[in-house]
N, C-alpha and C positions, 0 to 999 in steps of 0.2 A: 802681540800680534796673533792674530789668527793662521793658523797653519794652512799650507797650500798643499794640493796634492798633485801628481804629475804621473802621466803614462808614457814611457818611452818606448821607442820603435826601432828595430834592427834596420830597417829600411826606408826611404823616402815613400815609396811604393805604399807601404803598409799604413804611412802616418797619413796620407792624403786619402787611402781607403777608408780609414776611421773617421775623417771627416766628412767624408760623403755618406757613411751610413749614420752617422749621428745628426746629421742635417734635418732628419725625419723624425728626430727624438726631442723630448722636452727637457733634456739637461742642460744645464749651465756649464760651457766649456770655452776654451780659446786653443787655439793652435798657436804655439810659441817657441821661440828658440829655446835649446836646450839651456837650462840654467848652469853657470859655470860651476856651481858646488855637486852638480850630477854629471856622470859620464855616459856617452852613449854614441852607437853606431852610427845612428842618424842624427841630423843636426836639429829636428823637430820633435816636439813633445806637446802633448795634451795636458792643459791646465785645467783642473777642474775642483770643484767642491769636495773636500775629503768626504764628507757623507756619502757621496755619490760614486767614489772610485770602483766601489767593487760591482755595483750594479752596471756600469760603464763597462766594466772588464768584462762582466757575463755577458752583456749585450755585443760588446764587439768580438768575443770568443765565439759566440753562437753564429756569428757571421762569419766566420774563419779569417778574421783579421789578426794578424801575428802582432803579438806586443813584446816588448823584451823586458822592461820592469817597470816597479810601481813605487813610488817614492812620496813621502810627506817631507816638506821643507818648511822649518821655523825660521822665519826673518826674525833678525836680532839686531835690528838698525844698522850702525856701522859695524858690527860684528859680524864674523863669519855665520852663516846659516847653518842651524843644526838640520843634517839629513838622516832619515831614517829611510831604509828600503823595507817596504810592506811586503808580507808575506801573505798574499791574497789566496794561495793555493792551501794554506794551512787547514781548513775544513773541507778542503775535497768537495766542490760542488758536487 
């Protein structure tokens, strides 16, 4: 199965602000409840295509939207999904 990527937020305000900022962009995304396999302070996460997560992160960061973490989740049918925390700050924009 194709992996999904998620951006989590520390506050509901940040999640709502991210959604408002992205409405004017071409990205395909969806605001969803945080998957059980991911822990977050806020109950809302942004689900997006993994190939777009870095550019979405840069766009939101340039608009001062606070994000908590970035995840890649590989669904495995009835098995527990594999979760990988993405280090998108590795190459220091």
